[in-house]
Structure formats: structure tokens, C-alpha cells
N, C-alpha and C positions, 0 to 999 in steps of 0.2 A: 535401475533408473539411469537415464542419460545424465550427463553433467548438468548441474543446476543451471537454470537460465531465468532471465527476467520474465515474469508472467503477469505483472500488474503494476500500475503506477497510480499515485494520488497527488492532487494539488489541493491543499486545504487552506482556505482563506478565513479571515475574520467573519465574513458574512457569506454563508454558503450560497444563498440565492444569487448574490452579486458575482461570486466566483463562477458559478455555473453559467450565468448569463454572459459574462465576459468571454470565457473560453468557448462557449457554444457559438456566440456570434463571431468571434475572432476566426475560428477554424471551421465554422459551419458544421459543428458537431451536433448530433442528436443526443442530448443528455436525458436519460431516462431515470426518473426519481426511483430510489430503491427503498421500498417500505416506508416507514414513518421517520426514518433517519434524515438528518440534514446532509443528504448524500445523493449523488446521481452517478449513474454508470455511463461510460462512453465505450462503444464497441470498437475493436480494432478495424483498420481500414482494408483488411484483406490478408492474404497469405504473408506470413513473415512479420506481421505487425501485432501489437498487443493493445488491448483496451485498458481503461483505467477508471478512476473515480474522481469526482469533484465534489467538495463539500466544505463545511464550516468547522472551524476548530472549537474545542471546548473552551468555556470561560477561563481566561487567564493563560491560555496556551497560545504560543506564537504561530503564525502561518508557517506552513512547511510544504516541501515537495519530497516525496519518498518513492522508491520503487521496491517491488517485492520479487524475491527469487524463489522459485519452486524447489523444494528439497524433499527428501524422503523421511527425514527425522529432525524435527525442530530442535529438540534438546541437544542432539549431537552437534548441530551447527552452532547453537548458542554456546555450548562448552568449547567448541573449537575457536569461535570468535574470542572468547574470554582468554583462552590459552595464547592467542596471538596479540593480546593487548586491548581487546574490545571490552564492552560492557553490555550486559543485558539491560534493556530499557523496559520492555513489556514481555512478561513470561508467555509461554504457550497459552493461547486463548482460543477457545472454540468459536467457530462461526456456524451456527446451526444449519445442518443439511448441506454445508458447503465444504468444510474442512477446519483448519485452524491456522493461526498466524502468531508470530512473535516479532519483536523488534530489538535490534542491538545497535550499538554505536561502534564505529571503528576507532582506532587510536586518536584520530583527529576530531572526533565528535560527530562525524557524519552518521545519520541514522539510516539504517537499511532494514527492510522488512524481509521476513522469510515466511513462506506459505507451504502448507501441506494439504493437498486435496483429500477429501473424504474417500 
């Protein structure tokens, strides 16, 4: 596998509909609702760009922005992050028919996602 690279981003607000409407209108993005979740997908704008997602946070969770890096082994990178002073936030979690993701924090508390395609 090539060096890990950013493959997805998310902006999650307190009100998913408001978040999707704000960024959709601001950047003229076509936000496509994803299943029954409080989530919408935005396609990349062309070669060399990445798409992302806009949605709502869970009750009690603060709004956040995160990006995901594609890797070949989630646990390997979680272990490596921990050895460098990071912490696991979300363990490897399957996304049916798509792949799996995990989230860690760096030593400053910034949250970063990692993704492995199916």
C-alpha cells in the first residue's frame, strides 16, 4: 500500500440538518443523505480532492471536525499512535459493506480517524 493519505473528512454539528444546510449553501455542495443516519455525504470536486460528510453529533457530544487517513491495518496504527503518546478513542469498528474505522487522539488531544477499505 502507498503511504497513508487523507481519504475523508467530517464536520459534525449539534443539529445535523442545520450543519448540512449551512455548508451546502456556503460552498454550493450537493449533500446526499446517507441512509437513515443523521449524516450526508459530499463528493470530492475532482482529481486530487476528497469528499466528506456532514452530520449531527450524538446527545452530549461536542461538535467536531475530523479527517480520516486510509491505512492497511487499523490496529497496527492504533498501537503505533499509542507508542508515540496518543490514545485510542474508538476501537476498530466495521462499516457494513464499506470497511472499518477507528479514532485516536494525538498527544495534544486532537482526534484523527483511520479507515481501512473492505
